[in-house]
Structures are given as C-alpha cells and as structure tokens.
C-alpha positions, 0 to 999 in steps of 0.5 A: 489509284493513279488512274483515279488521280489522272481521271480527276485531273482530266475532268477539271482540265476543261474548266481550267481551260475555259477560265484561261480562255475567258481571262485572255481577252481581258489580259490582252485589253489590259496590256494594250491599254497600259501600252498605250498609256505608257507610250503617251506618257513617254511622248509627253515627257520627251516633249517636256524635256526637249522644250525645257532643255532648249532643244526646241524654242518655247516660243515655237512649241510650248511644254505640255505642262503649260496646258493646264495653267492656260486652261485655267486662265481661259476658263476663268475669263470665260473664253474657253466655254464661249468658244467651245459652246459656239463651235458645238452649235454649228458643229452639231447643226452641220453634222446632223444635216450632213449625216441625215442627207448623206445617209438618206441619199446613200440608201436611196442610191443603193436601193434604186439604180435610177437614183444612183445613175442620176447622182453619179455624175454630180458626185464625181464632180463635187466630191473632190472639191474640199469643203474649204473651197465653199467658203466664198459661196457660204459667205455670199449665201449666208453671210458671216453667220453660224449658218455659213459654218454649218453649211461648210461642215455639212458638206464635209460630213455629207460625202462620208455618210453618202458613200458609206451608206451607199456601199453598205446597202449595196453590200447587203446579201441578196439572198436575204431579199430572196428569202424575204420574198419567199416568205411573203415579206417582199414589200418595200418597207418590209425589206427596208426595215427588216433586211436592208437597214439591219444589214447595212447598219454597221457600214452606216455607223462607220460613215457616221463615225468618219463624219464626226471626225471630218466635222471637227476638221471642217470646224476650223476651216469654217471659223477662219473667216470670222465666225466665233469658235475654237478655230477663230480663237486659235487663229488669234492666239497664233497671230500673237505667238500664244502657242500655249493657247493654240495647243490647249484648243488642239487638245480640246478638239481631240477631247471633244471628238473622243467624247463624240466617238465614244457616244456613237460607238456606244450607240452602235453597239447597243443597236447592233447587239443582234450581231453578237 
C-alpha cells in the first residue's frame, strides 16, 4: 500500500514541477513590475514632500501634483496639441530618413568591404560631431523650417542605425553563407533575403530603438532656434520661470518615447518570431 502511495505521488510530481516552472516567469514579472511601480510612487512622494515642506523652492522645482492642472490648462488653450503635433512631424521625418539611410549604408558596408573602406574615413571624421553643431548649416541650407529640424534629427539617428546595422551584418555566421552556397542559394539576393537580413535583424532593430531615443534628444536641439514644437515651448516657459510647464513637456517627451519604443518592440517581436 505504501508503495502505491509513493508511486502515485512520484507520478504526479513532474506535473507539479511543470506548473511551478510555468508560473515562475509570471511571478518574477509581477515582482519586477510591482517593484518598479513602488519605487516610482516613492520617488514622486519624496519629491512632493520636499517641495511642499519648503526644502526645495517651488519656483525652481514644481511639485508633481502640478503637472495634471498644467496639462489641462495647456490642452484647453490648444498649446499642448499644437506643440506635440509640430514636434511629431519633423521627428517622424528625421527618424525615417536617418533610419533608412543608416540601415542601407550600414548593410552595404557590412556586405562589401569596398563600401566599408570608402566610408571609414568619413565616418571617423563626422561621427564625433554632435547633431547640435549642424544647426548653423541647417539654417543656412533650409532656413528656419521643419526641414532644418528634420535634417538635424536625421543626423543624430543616422549614426546609431549605421553602426548597428554594420555590426549586425558583420556578425552573421559565415557558416550559414557557406551552407547556402552548398545548396545552390549562393546568389546575392538569395543570401541577402534568406540569411543576412534574418541574421542581422535583431541588431538592426536594436539600432532603430536607440535611434528613436536619440531622435527625441535632438528634437529639443533642433527646436532651439525658433522652430515650433515641444523644445521651443520649454524654452519659452523656462524664460518665464514656468517650471510646471517645463516638467509637463519633459513628461510628454518621456511618454511619446515610451509609445514609440513599445511600438518598435512589438514589431520586432512579431518579425523575429522565428527565433523563439
């Protein structure tokens, strides 16, 4: 009898272990999620108390509770929507142009040593120059227009995608190329579509994600010289010591970047399902 009980308990044990194994990732995710939420709430509470108690002058740093009323006020007078839409226009244009050119040239440099050698000196010369340094040329070439802002944003995004794509292509296992040649798939477009792009896709998507963040950084720089958008509104508010407006648009940038990052992450997971 004891033998049967022992055998029965042993037979059910693997199923229990599998259930625990399946639940473990979800439990870890919940713990990490709650931990992040708790730390964020604690940070906001400390910030609010520090301002309300007078430890930090409110004219210099507004309390977090002022963000919502400020948002409602900016939305009511149409300023928030106007600035967000204006920034999104040249942000989207600059990110698309910079990403497409960076990915295309990065892949070409990774595939053909001649292209890589022809661009190596130029890349070493131009890469250390920050996008903000191109503002005088942007004004001269395009005037104070959205095209000038898109140009500056595109430069900042370009280098992230260029180097990420180049590194990703160079990192593709050469054994797969040799295997394709052995099975009669050695033609250029066959290798590109079936081997190089799938193998380099994770690195390319990493470059796109990094470029999205860099794009919002350069948006502020691009709008410093009078182009309508979030950056210009922040500069105006800062000059008037309206720090609550500055914080509102800082939060807006963070929210917009989060939306962009979630979107590209979802797309990358859908494209890279074959890796799972």
